[in-house]
N, C-alpha and C positions, 0 to 999 in steps of 0.2 A: 555108560548108559546114554542112550540117544535122547536128546531134549527135543521133543516134537512141539511144533507151534500149537498154541491153544486154539481150540475150535471156536470159530466165530461165524454166526449165521449170516452176517453181512456179506462176507466173502463167498459163502456158499450160494447165496441168492444171486450175487453178481456173476459167478461162474455159470450158474444155470441159465442166466439170460444172455450169455455170450452168443453172438451169431455163429461162431464155430460149433458150439454145442448144438444149436438148433439145426443147422444144416447137416451136421453129422448124423443126428437122429433121423432127419428127413431122408438122408441117403440110405440108411439101413431100412427104413420103411419102404422106400421105392424098390430096393433090392428084394425085400420079402414079397412085395406084390409082383415083381417081375418073375421070380422063380417059383412063386406060389408055395412058399415054404416058410415055416416059423423060425427056421434056424437063424437067419439074419436078425430077427427080433430078439432072440436069446442072446446073440452076440452083442446086440445094441445095449441090452440091459447090463451085461457084464462090462462093456466099454464105458457106459454111463456111470456105473458104480465106481469104477477105477478113476474116471475123470473127476467125479465129485469128491472123491476121497483125497486125491493127490493135488489137483490144481488149486482149490481154495486154501490148502495148507502151504502152498509154495510161497516163500518170502518174496520171490520175484513178482508173482502174480499179485500179492498183497500190496506191494509198492505201486504196481500199475493201477490197482483199484483206488488206492489212496491218492495217487496223482490225479486220476480222473475226478475224484470227489473234490479235491482242492480246486481244480480248474472249473468245475461246475459251480462251486461256491463263489469263486472269483467272478465268474460271468454273471451270476445272480446279483452279486453286490454292485457290479458295474451297471447292470440294468436298473437296479433300484436307485442308484445314485443319479443316473441320467434322468430317470423319472422325477427324482427329487429336484433336479436342476430346472426341469421344465416348469415346475411350480413356482420358480422365482420370478420376480418382476424383471422387465427388460434391463434395468440398470444392474441388478444383481447378477443376471446371466452374463452380461457384458464383462463384469469383473471376474467371474469364474472362467469364461472363455479366454480372456486376456491372460490369466495366470496359466491356463493350460497351454496356450501358445508360447508363453515365456518358458515354461518347462521344456517343451519340445525344442525351442530355440537353444536353450542351454545345452541339451544333449547334442544337437547338431553342431553348435560352436565348439563343444569339447572335442568332438571327433575331427572337426576341421582344423583347429588350431594346435591340437596336441599330436595329430597324426595317428591317434589310437582308434582302433575299431570298436573297442569295448569301453563303455562308460562305467567307471568304478561304482561299487555298491553304495558308497556314501552319497554320491551325487544322484544315483537312481532313487535314493530315499526321498527325492523331491516328489515322486509319485505319491508317497504317503502324506507328505506335507500338503500337497494339493487336495487330497481327500480330506485332510484335517480342515483345510480352508473351507471346503464345501459344507462340512458338518457344522463348523462354528458359525458360518454365515447363516445356516438354517436356524440355529439357535438364536442368533442375533436378531434376525428378522421377526421371528415369532415373539420374542420378548419385547422387541421394539413396538410391534403391533399391539401387544397387550398393554404396554404403557400408554399408548395413544388412546386406548379404549377407556382409560380411567381418568376421571377429572380429579386430580390430586387436590386442587384448591377446594373443590366442593367437599371432599372427604375431610379436609382439615377444618373447614367451616362447620361441618357437622360435629366434629370433635369439640370445637369451642362451644357450640350450642349445647351439646350433651353435658359438658362440664358445668355449664351454667344451670342446666336442668337439675343436676345433682344438688346444687346449692339451693335451688328453689323447690325441691321436692316437698310434697305435702305430707307424706308419711313414710315410714320405713320401707314399706313394700315398693312404693314408687322410687324411693332412693336406691334400693337394691337393683331395680330394673335399669335405672339410669346409669348406675355405676357399671353394670354389665355392658351396657352400650358403650360407655367410655372406653372400657378395656378392649372391646372388639375393635373400635375405631383406632385406638392406639396401635394394636397389632397390625391392622390393615395399613396404616401409614408406615410402620416399620417394614412390613413386607414389600411395600412399594419402593422404599429406599433400597432394600436389598436387591430387588430386580433392577432398579436404576443403576446401582453400582456394578452389577454383573454385566449389564449392557455396555457400560463404558469400558469395562475390562476386556470383554470380547472384541469390542471395536478396536481397542489398542492392539490386541493379539492379531486380528486380521491385517492391520496395517503393518505389523512387524513381519508377518509371513510374506506380504507383497514386497516389502523392502528387502527381505532376505533373498528372494528370488532375483531381484535386480542386482543385489550385491554379488551373488554367485555368478550371474552372467557377466558382470564387469570383471570379476576375477578370472573367469575362464578366458575372456578375450585378452586381458592384459598380462596373464601369467601362463603363457602357452607351454607349460611342461606338466605332465601328469603328477609329478611329485608335489609341486607347489599348489596345484589346484586341489589335490586330495588332502592337503593340510588344512583346508578350510574347516572352521569349527561349526559342525552341524548339531552338536550335542546341546548347545545352549538353547537353540530354538526348540529342539525336541523336549527339553526339560520345561521350557516355558509353556509349551502347548499342553504338556501333561499336567502342569499345575493349574492351568486355566480350566481344563476338563474336570479336574478334581473339584475345583471351586464350583463349577456348574452343577456337578452331581450333588454337592452339599446344599446348594440352593434350589435344587429341582423340586423340593417339597413346597416351595413358596407359592407356586400356582395353586396347588391343592389347598394350601392354607387360606389363600384369598377366597376360594370358593366356599370354604368352611365359614369364613368370616361373613360372607354374603348371606349364607343360610342362617347364621346366628343373628345377623341383623334383621332378617325377615321374622325370625322367632321373637326377637326383642320387640319389634313393632307390633306384633300380634299381642304379646303380653301387655304392652303399654296401652294398646287399644282396649283390651279387656279390662285393664285396671281403671281406665278412664270411664268406660261405660258402666262399671259397677258402682261408681260414685253417686 
């Protein structure tokens, strides 16, 4: 029994849009106009039907479409990353461009000192490590800016005042409101500490990526044999980056939590104002 490929509209659409298909149909139309007969048009319909049945089902054509889509996605990611880099400040862009230069220098030195035309896949993995550096730097700069926008000492002072207000509350209602404020402020301080810890972690990860690029380049220059260079341990850095990204995902809700705390503080101040005015 013949196992036919499953029908997929995606490949059908791509086959229909192929220039070959368009110009083929145009050729039949021109022929029909030239001979002033509908026979070429009938032949065109038959040919188009056969084309749309066979070509989209072809495994070779499907691989071609998938490869095109992969290249398109890659180009889109590159464009988005370059746009992302343009949003960095000059010092950050300098760090990104230096690491890009270092990556290309490593590839050049590998070919030069090993005499090999092909850079091995593990060293080509520096492309991904460079992208990781850009992504982590973006996270680092945004969280750093957020920390700078918060006066931690002022929040801690508010917490001390709120704790005193609980002790000096005039009735149960005011005490409950003040306790709610204390809880919000405590959560806000804890969230600030979490962001601060993540910033330090990402900063260390960025430094480790930069140092690793320098190490690889040193090894490429001083160990000019493909076997020795390929023996470099790339997995440790990959695992470290993966753990850092996981930690960032786990703390990504912290920003939303801070916004929630700010709204709750606003509600608290309204409640306290209403409570005071009702006295």
